[in-house]
N, C-alpha and C positions, 0 to 999 in steps of 0.2 A: 504494500500500500504506500502511495506517495505521501510525503509528509504534509502536503497541502491540506489534507483532510484531518490532520491531527487536532486542529483547534476545536473542532466539534467534540472530539473525545476527551480533550482536556477539560472542556466545560462539563461533560458528562461525569468525569472523575471528580471534578471540583464540587459538583452538586451532591455527590455521595459522601465526600470526605470533608466537607466544610466544617471547620473547627467549632463553629457556633451551632452546628446541627445541619441535617440534610436540607438542601435548598431546592424545593419543588419548582420554583419559578425558573431557576437556572436550568433545571432538568428539562422543563417544558420547552425552553428555547432550542434544545438540541433536536427536537422533532417538529419545530415550527416551519410552516411553509414560507415564512419571512425570515430573511437573514438578520441577525442582530447588528446593531450599529457598530459594535467593536470588531465585527468580522463580516463586512459587507459582501464579500465574495464567497461566503460559506456554501451556498447551494451549488455553485459551479465547482468549487473545490471538492465538495463531497461527491458530486457526480463523477468528476474526472479523476479523483484521487483513489477510487476503488475500481479494481478490475471487474468489469461486468460479468466476466466468465468465472470469477472465483469470489463472488460477493460474500457468501456465507463463511468461507474459509478466512477471508480477510477480517470479517467482523468477529469471528471466534477468537482470532489472534488479539484483537483490540479489547474484547470484552471478557470472554470466557477464560482466556489464559493470561490475563493481565494481573500480575501480582499486586499491583497498586489497589485494584478494586477488590473489595471483600464481598463479592456477590455469591449467593448460593448457586448451585448448578441450575436449578429451575429458573432463578431470576436471569442468569446469564443467557440461558437458552431463549427465554422470552424476549429479552432485549435484542438478541441476534435476529430473531424473527421480525421484530418491529422495525429495526434498521434496514433489514433486507427489503421489506416492502417500501420503506421510506426511500431507499435508493432508487427503486423502480419509479416511484411517484415523482421524485425530484426531476428525473429525466423528462417525464411528460409535462410537468409544470413549466420547466425552463423553455421547452419547445413552444408551448402555448403562449407564454409571456413574451418570448422573442417575436413571435408573429404579431402579437398585439402592439409591441413597441415599434414595429415598422409599418403600422397602419393596415395590417392584415388580420385584425382581430377575428373576422368571420371565418378564418381558416384554422383557428386554434381548436384543438380537440378537447373542449372542456368536459364533455361527458366522460371521456377517458380519464381526465384529471380527477374528476369526482369519484369514479369507481376505484381508482388506485389509492386515493386518499382514504376511501372507505376500508380498503384492505389494511392500511396502516392502523385505522381506528379499531378494526376487528382484532388485529394482533395485540393492540394495547389492551383491549377488553379481555382477551384471553390471559394476558399477564396478571390482571387482577383476579381472575377466576382460578387460575392454576398455579401461578407463581407467588401469589400473596403479596403483591405490591403494597407497600405501606401507604397510609393516608397522606404522608408528606408529598406523595407524587401526584396528588389530585390536580395541580395546575396543568398536568398533561391532559386531563379530561376536559379542562376548559378549552385548550387549544384544539383538541379533537372535535368537540361539539361546535365550536365557533366556525371552524373552516368547513365542516360538513355543510353547514348552512350557506356559507359564502360560495363554495364551489358548486353546490346544487343549484343555486340561483343562476350562476354563469352557465351551467350545463343546460338548464331549461331554456335559457335565452338562445343558446346555440341551436338546440333542437327545434325551437320555435322558428328561428330564421330559416332552417333547412326545410321545415314543413311548409312555410309560406312560399318558399321558392320551388317547391315540388320535389326537393331532393331527398325527403325523408317520408316514411310511411309509418303510421302509428300502430299498425297491427296487420294480421293476415287478411281480414275482411276489409274491403275498401272503406266502409263507413268508419272503421276504427281509426283511420288516419286523421280524421277530423273531429274526433271525440274531444270536446272542450275539457273534459275531466282529465285528459292526459297532458295538458299544457304545463302542469307542475309535477311531472312524474318524478323527477329527481328530488325536488323539495319534499314531496310526500314521503319519499324513501328516507330522506334526511331526518324528517320528523320521527319516523320509526326508529332510526338509529340513535337519535338523541334520547328518545324515550327509553331505549335499552340502557343508556348511560344513567338516566334518572333512576331506573329500577335497580341498577347495580349499586347506586348510592343509598337509596331509601331502604334497601333490604340488608344493608351492612349491619351485622350484629356485634361488631367489635366495640370495646369501650369508647366513649365519646372522644377521649384524647387521641385515639388512633382510628377514627371513624371516617369513612368516605362521606358521611352525612354533612360534613363541612362544605361539600360541593353542591349541596341540594339547591340552594337558592339561585346560584349562578346558572345551573343547568335548567332549573324551572323557568328562569327568565328567557333562556335560549328557546325553550319550548313555546313560551308565550309569543315571542317574536315570530317564530316559525308558524304557529297556528294563526296569528293575525295576518301574516303574509298570505296564507292559504285560505283565509276567511273561514277557518274552522275554530272559531272562538269558543264554542261549546266544549271542545276538548280541553281547553285551559281550565275549565271548572273541574274536570277530573283530576288535574294536577293539584288544584287547591284542596280538593277532598282528600287526596292521598297525603298531602302535607298535614292536613288537620288530623287525620287518623294516626299519623306518626308523631304528633307534636309532643307526646309525653316522653318519647325516646330521643328527642332532638334537642340541640342547644337552642336557647332563646334567639329569636331573630336579631335582637340587639347585640348579641355576641358576635355576629358576623361582620365582615368588613362593610363599611358604608357603600362601597362600590357594588356590593351584592344587595344591600338593603334598599337603596334608592330605586333601582330599576324594578325590583320585585314589587315594592309598594306602588310604584307608578302603574304597572300592569294590573295589579289587583284593583287599583282605583278605576282604571279604564274598564275592566271587566264589570265591576259593580255599576259604573256609569251606563254601560250598554244594557244592563239589566234593569235600569231605572231605579236602582237602590242608591239614591243620591246621598243619603246620610252616610252610608258606608263608603261611597266614592269620595266624599269630602274628607272623611277621616284618613283614608289611605293617601289621597293626593296631597293633602296638607302635610302629612308626615313626610312624604317624598320631597315636597317643596322645601320644608324646613331643614331637611338633612342635606339637600343638594348643594354642592359647592357653588358659590356665587359666580365663579368663573366658568362653570360648565353651562354656558349660555344656551347651547342647543338643548340640553336636558331640561333646563328651566323652562324654555319655551314649550317643549313638549308637555310638561306637567301643567303649565298655565293654560294650554289649549283646552284642557278638560276641566281644570279647576275653576276657570272663569265662568263657564256656563253652569257648572255644578253649584257654585255659590249664588248664582243668579236665581236658581230654583230654591235652594235650601234657606237662604237668608235674604234674598232679594238685594244682595249687595253687588256693587259694580267695581271694576278695577279703576284705580285712579289714573288720571292722565300721566302723572309722573312715572307710574309703573310701566304703562304701555309705551311711553317715550323711550324706554331702555331697549325695547324690542320692536323695531319698525314693522316687521312682518305681522306681529300680533296687533300692533296699533292699526295697521291697514284693515284688519279683519274686524276688530272689536271696538275701536274708537267710535265709528259711526253708530254701532248698536248702542253703546253706552250713552252717547249724546242723545240719541232718540228717546231712550228710556228716561233719562234725567229730565228732558224737556217735555215728556209725555206727548211726543209727536209721532202719531201712527204712520203718517205718510213717509216720514224720514226713516222710520223703523222698517217699513216694507221695502223701501229703496235699498237700505243697508243689507237686508236679508237677500234681496235679489242680486245685488252686486257681488256678494260673497258666497252665493249659493253653491257654486261648483266646489269650492274649498270646504265649505261647511258639510256638504254631503260626503265628500271624500273622507273627512275626519269623523263622520257620523255624529256631528253635533247640531245639525240643522234643526231637527225636530225639537231638541232641547232649547235651542235659542229661540225658536218660534214661540215657546211658552213665555218668553219675555213680554209678549203682547198682554198677558194677564197683569204683569207688573205695571205696564203703561196704563191700562184701564184703571187699575187701582190708583195710580198717580193722578189720572184725569179726575176721577171721582173725589179724591182727596182735595185736589185744588178747588173743585166746585164747592165742597163742604166748607173749606176755609174762606172762600169768597162769598159764601151765602150770608155771612154776617151773624148777628146775634138776635135773639128773641127780644121783642119790645119789653122793657122793664114794667113790672106791675107796680101799681101805686103802693108806696110805702115799703117797697122791696129794696133793702140795702145791700144785698149780695151782688157780686159781679154778674153782669148779664150772661145768661147761658147761650151757647151757640145754637143756631137754628138747626133743628134735627129733622124737620119735615121739609123735604125738597121735592118739588114736582118732577114728574117724569119728563116734562117738556124741558126743564132746565138741564137734566141729564142729557137729553137728546141734543140740545144746542152745544153743550160742552163736547160731546162726542163728534159732532159735525166740525167744530172748529179745529179739533185735533186730527181730522182726516178720516174718521170712521165712516164706513158706508152704512148709513142707517135711514136712507131715503126709501120711499116706496115706489119710486120711478115716476111719480106724478107731482114732483115738487113738494110732496108731503113727507111726513115722518112715518117710518115703519115702527110703530110702538111695540109690536111683539118682539122685534129685534132688539130694541133698546132695553125692554124689560128682561129679555133673555141674557143680555150682557150684565145687567145689574144682578140678576139672580145667580149667575155663574160666579160673580165676584163674592157674593154672600156665601154660596156653597163652598167655595175654596178658602173661606175664612180670611179673605183679603179685605172684607168690609163686614161690619156687624149691623144688622138691621133687617127690615122686611118691606115688602111692597104691598101697599094698600091699593089694590087694583081698582076698587070701586070709586076711589077718590083720585086715582092716578097720581099718587104721591109715594115717596120712599121715606120711611121712618127709620132714622139712624140711631144707633145707641148713643146715649148721653155720655158714656165713658168708654174710651178706647174704640171709637167707631172704625178706626183703621189700625188693626193690631200691628205692633212692631214699629210704628212710625211716630209714636209720641203724640198722636192726635186721637 
């Protein structure tokens, strides 16, 4: 073996023999598809530094018969297997990346790259099952799962481009070639492989100090990301149930690195959001927001994308202009919505919803934001109540005058029309049924306290707390 490949095995030995204890992250670098900064040419050196006709012999010399490494025979054999598949994979990866670098990305064989990376992952999986790899090596599982997803997406894009050009067929029967369910074939497979890794970790019965369960939240987040990409969000709930069932045998979430906690809490929040459990969504998204590093701007934006509409529903609160100004893309989406709600302008609200509809639908927040209309109606009715003045004082009454609590339906109709609500009957008159429906809906949703006296066509509002949560 040429010495150019030695740097990888130096890191492998250093990871095992680190005086401060085994270093799992350094070990994971030795099987990473990306070269480390301190050895930028590693993949080329590894490919060229090992004779492809004697790969296993060379690897045995470096691993199994290396006196510096204190590996058991099972461990050494497992690592020889892993690096043999890794060597094969690196050759295919370099070839695909070189084509990409010269503008021929469409010629790269990413399905082959994915399949060969899966062989590396399967060899690693066997290492845990048969060679008893310790829990300190779990960063290798992080690398395994992360790149399964990355290469699967690239492979599916390649297959899709071939299918679109008529160069690939999806199955034996002609109609199978155009089966839309096959467009994410590799990512579907990656989800199954990552789920195997999750099972490997959740089923570990070793004591917590030497347990693969320390990888669970990272792997769970990988599964969430994959399920969301596949639009199989219901599968993520199975992961949550599995974690809940194992909670008594697991470390507390707070004991895990924040880099594991934040994305996990974010995805939990989004899952609850999509289930319309907004209280739970707010709890998880707020926790993720509070823990997220302020300089992780992309992560903060992702969290706020769901936290803003969540808080609009749970507490009718809106983001400040100062907060949105820090994130121009969020300001573009949410500032017009917030301004319309604050000014109780239904026309502006509808315009803001329409202009951001494509992005709102993509993020699955459109229907939630649409409920902001209820808050606008509450604000319209509240403004009317405040503008209605006070009751005429009675003779001899020394108490401060009480607010007028009996307001005609006609006054509500005028307020709605001024704010842009469609409450006309088409003949320049008022559709009173529509007006009363909007009022009744606000009362039903506890946005306003009172009742409609239909025979007198007036609304009788509560003398105390007519608009809960607003101080009025």
